N, C-alpha and C positions, 0 to 999 in steps of 0.2 A: 627636620619634620617642621611642618606648618601647627600641630595642635598635639596638647599633652595636657592631657587631664585626669586629676588623679577626684573623681567625684565624690562625697561624701557629703548626703541630706540625711537629714533627720524630719521627719511628718508625724507626727504622736505614735504612734507603734511602729509605723517602719522606717526603715533604716534603708537606704540604698550608698553603695559600698563600687562605684565601676571605674574602673580604668581603660581609658580611651587613648587610644594616637592615630592619628591623622596627616596624613602626608601630602607635598603639594600633589594637585590631581587627583585624586585618590577619590572614591566613593565610599562612606561605610555605611552599609544598612545594619539598625537595629534591629532585631522581633524580640519579640517574646508574647506572653499571655497578657490578656487584659491583667492589668495590676503589678508589674509587673516593676515598671519602675520606668518606663522607654520616657515620657512626656514628662518626667521629673528630670531625667538628664537631659533633653534637650532644652527645656525652659534654665535649667544650671547652665547649662554652656551659653544660651543667649541673654545671662546676666537677671532674667525676671525670678529665677529661685537662686537666692544670696548661696554656698556653701555654707555647712556648718561643721567641715571639715576639708581638707584634702588643699589643689590647687589649680588653676585652668591658666595654661601658657597657649599664646599664640605667638607665634612667629618672633615670638622672643620675648613677649612681653605678656607680665602678668595682671591676668584681667582679674582675677580672684584668688584670693589667698586671705583666707581668714583670722591667720596665725599672726599676719602679717597686719592685717586690719585694710586688707589694700580690697577695695570694687568695683571695677569699672563699668558705671553703668550701661547700660543693656544699649542706649542713642549713642554710645560714644565706644560702641565696638565693632567691627568691620565685620561685621554679619550681617546675612540676609535672612530674614525668616519668615516663614510659611506657617502659622499653626492652623490647628483645623476648624477654627470658630472664622481664619480668614483677617478681621479684624481693618477690615475696608474705611476710611473716613465718610460717612454715609453724606456728608455736605456735600464732597465732592464728585465729579465724574471719572469714570474708571482712565482716564487717559491724566488726570490732574492726579489722580489717585497715585499712578507708575510715576509721574516725574515730580511728584513728592520730594523723593529720595535726594535726585541729581541738583534739586532744587536748593534742598538744604545743605550740600554738598560745593556748591558753590556753581554750578552749571548757571548757561544763561537760561532763560526759557525759550529762547528756541530751540537749544540744545536740549533739554528736558525731552523737549514735547516731541524732537525727533526719535528720542531714545524711544520714548515711551509710544509712541507711535510704532517703531518697528517692531519691538517686545509684540504687542496687542497685535499684528497681523501675523509674527510668528509662533503663535499662540493659535491663531484664530479665532481671536475678538476682538479683530481694527472695527467691525461692524457694530459695532456697543460700546466706541470709544466715550462719546458722551450720554450714556445711560450711568443714573447711580444706583449704587449698592443695591435701593431697595426694589431697584425692576430688575437684577439679573435674576439668572438662574443657579442653581447649585457652582455646574458645570463650567461659567461664564465666572462665576465671582474667584471659584479655585485659581484660575488662569490669570484673572489680574493682579490676585491677589502672586500668584508666582512672578507674572511680570514686575511686579514691585518692587520682589525681594530679588530680581536678577539686575535693576537698573540700578544700581548703585556701585554694579561691580564690587560683590561683595569678595572676601578673603576667606571666610566660611559662610556655606549655604547651611539651613537648620531644615528642614522641614518634617512638618508633622501629619501624615498621611495626606502627602499632598496630590493624591490620585482619586483618591475615595468617592469624589463626584463626577468621576470623569466616566464616561463610554469606551468601549475597547479603542473604537477608532482614533479618538482625542487620547487613550493614554498611550499608545503607541509614537502617536504625534511629539508629548510632551517629554515621552522618556529620551527621543530622540535629542529633541533639543537640550536637554536637560545634558545627559552625555556629552554633548559637543560643546555645552558651554562648559563644563569642568576642565575638560580636553584640553579647550582652546583656549582658557586663561589661566589653567594653570590654580586654579583654586581648588578648595576642598570642599565637601559636602556629607552630611551628617543625615540620614535617612531615618526615619520614622515609621514603619508601616507592617501591618500585618499580612500585606500579599505576597507568598514567594517569588511570584512573576517578577512583582515589581523588585522585587531584591536581586533576584536573582539576574533578570536583564541590568540593571542599574550599575551596584556594586562588585566594587572591586572586592570585599572583603565584609563580610557577614557575622556580626556580634551579637548573640542570641544570650539574651538576658533574663532570667524568671526573680522573685522575690529581691529586686535591688542587688542581684551578683549577675556578676558573666558565666554562665555554665558551657559557653564553649563559643569559639571562634576561628575563624578561616575562612578561606573561596567557597563558593556552596559547593565545587565538587571534592573537596575536603571532608565539609559537612556534612555532606550525603553519604559519604563511603565511610562514614564513620561518627554518626549521631550520637550525639552524648543524653540523651533520652527518648523514650515515648514522647512526647511534645516535639521534639528537633526532630525524629524522624519523620510525623506525621506532616510537620510543618514543608520538610524538600521532599516530602510526594514516596518515600523509600518507608521500607518496615523493618522492625529492628525486633529482635529474639533474643529473648537472656536462656541462657541454659549453663551445663557443665561440658566441656571433653572430658571422657571416659572410657580407655581402651578403643579408642579408635572411631567412635561416635559421637556427635553433638546429640546431647540427652535434652529434650524440652520438658521429660515431665508425663506422664500420666501413657507412659505407654509412645509416643512420639521420637524418635530419633533420627536424626540423619549421619549417616556414613563421612568422615572426615578424615579419613587415613592419613596419618602422619602428625597430625594437627599437635600440639601439647595441650596434657589433661590443666584441669583447673575450668572456674567461670571463666565464660567467655561469653560477646553478644557475636551476633549476626546478623549484617543486614542484609534485604530482598528485596528485588523491582516487583512492585504489584504486579508487573505484566508477566512474572517469573513464575506466575502458580497459579498453574490450570487448576480448573474447578471444573466440573460435571454433575447435573443431578443426579441422587443417589441411585444405583441401579440404572442409570444408563451408562457406564464405564465398565472400567475391570475393577474400581477396590472394593473392596471389602470393608464390612462393620467396623469393624478394628486396626488402627496404624497397621500399616506395612513397609518395612524399608527395605532397598536391594540396594545394589552399587549404582543402580542407573535411575531409578526413581525412590522416593518416598511418597507413597499416600496414605490418608488418614479419612475417619469421615470427621464431617460438622455441619454444624445449619448457619445457614445466612441472618446478620444480625441489621444490617442496612442496606441498604438499594440507594445509587446516587449517579443517575443516570450522565452521560459526558461525552452527547453525539451520538454516534453508532457505536459507543461503547459501555457499558456502567463499569464502578467501583463497588465491589460487595464486601462488607465487611463480614468477617466472618467470627464465629462463638470461639474457637481454638485454634491455635494458638491464642491468647488474649490480644486482642487490635491488629491481629494480622486484614488485611486488605487484600483484593484480587484484581487485577482491571483485565476484563474478560468481555467478548463479545456483548453486543445487547440481546442476542437472544444466545438461550442454551443451542447446544449439539443437534437436538429434538426438537430446532425450532419454540421452545416452550422457554419461558417469561419468566425473569429471579422474581419472587418474593421472599420477604422478610420470614423467616420461620421455617425455611426449603431444607430440609435435608438435601446433603452435596457430598460426594469426595473434593477432597483438597489433593493436587500432588505437585512438589517441585520436583527439579533436579537437581542434586547434592554440586553439581558443578557450580550451581548457579548463586549459591548460599558461601558469603565472603567472610568468615570470620575476625574478628578485632579483639584486643582486649580491653574488657571496660575499665574505664578512666575511674582512678580512687577518688574515693565518698572524700 
């Protein structure tokens, strides 16, 4: 085990209590809504925010243990840090910023310069090596900060939204470099991000936190198949429905039920992919003004609450069930456009509805 951390931090009314394990070569992505405690967790691991309780151990070395009076300063931890602010030295050019860490750790000027040049080239910013931070764009500054973190060969890489300022092409290249670096060096990485694509593309394990607590952890497929909350489901791009199984039907209320023969009785949740929800303008299909269920199809009337274009498709938010989304072609079956407030008929195949038992509160 590379890292074992019990992070307890109190900040006024906010109390964070998160357990984290990270193994050699593993990337752990930490996700959560604003104010969940993601950056606080990262700053505690980095030594910027001392613990008020708990313990952080990296490679068998205790870095922070308030009960024993141990606190290893950030500069003495084998961690590479990239925070949202980037924090490049303004009086040094990009190359000197990246070479700073290796020089502090005893590398010769030539060795440090070679490492800096290589990393800047690999991150696509070799051409700005002799520019100072004040002249760099946000994306350039972010990549220089990442190169500086990698230059010291960290045992633990701590990244706070490391790709927020990058365009799609740059993100792809940086993801590949990070995955290659962690896999090749045996170091580990804790990544804080709001972007589920970055998380699923890079991370071996997802840790989802809210209000300073872990609400779910697992691989991306595990989390997507059993989302612990509506927020987690939205993050993973799936629908989470709540209801009760009674007499072979999954009852969602208001007359809407899906046949689930053989399912155990009681409170259940269901996961449903947005592409498995069919939508037609009301009156354009076989729908009726009331919910109707059969063994092969369940359909009901509802309204569109939001329209989000995604290229040749759109994601529709539906009024009922609450929070349900449907991924449909950009034009309706009759060529019409989708509009907020539009009356529609939605339908699902019961075979696409996967039930699971909600986690205990």
